N, C-alpha and C positions, 0 to 999 in steps of 0.2 A: 186370587192368588193362584199362580200356576207353577208347577214344577218345571224348572229349566235344566236341572242336572242332578244326578246322584253320583257321588264319588264312592267307590268301593274302599272299604277299610276294614281290617280284621277285628278292630276293637270297638267300633261304633258305626252307626249309620249316619251318613252325611248327605243332606238334601239341600239343594239351593232352589229357592223360590224367587219369583219376580212379582212385585206388586207395587203400584203407585210410584214408579221410578226408583224403587229400592230393590236391592237383593237382600233376601233373608236367608241366612245360612243356619240350618238347624242340625245340631248334633244330638243323637239319641243313643243311649246305652241303657238297656233294660227299661225301667220305669222313670228314668231321669232324662231330662233334655236341657240343652242350652241353645240359645239362639243369639245371633249377631246380625245387625242391620247395617247395610252400606248403601248410601245414596249413589245412584248411577253417576251423578255429577262429580262425585269424589274420585271416580276412577278415570283412567286415561282414555277411555273411549273404546276399549277392546271388549266391552260387554262382560259376559260371564267368564271369558278367558282371563280377565284381570282378577276376578275372584279366585280362580284356580291358582294363580300365582301367590296370592296372599295365604292360601291354605297349604303352606308347606308343612313338612313333617314336624318341625320344631313347634309350630303353633298347635298342630293336632295333638301332640304329646302334652302340651300345656292344658288343652281342653280335657284330655283323658285324666290328667292328674286332678283336675277340678271335680270330675265325676267321682273319683275316690273320696275326696273331701266331702262332697255332697252325700254320698252313701254313708260315710261315717257319722256325719252330723244328723242325718235323718234316723239312722239306727239308734243313736244315743237318745234322741228325742222320743222315739217310739218306745224304747226300753224304759224310759223314765215314767211312762204312763201305762205300760204293760197292758195292752188291750187283749 
């Protein structure tokens, strides 16, 4: 797996990897991460530029809202067991 791009964003780290004819888009925020896989064949042939088009601000805001849900869910689970 190799890094093909990193997109700057103030709320999360976005890294695009290439592996086995797939692009893997990884979002990281603190200790949480989300990843999405796209087959290169599902894109129009523009390579990583096609991925950039998919990663519009509307999608990124959806990912960030999921991070908030993840954090809430994990905190609740952690608090139930109070380590």
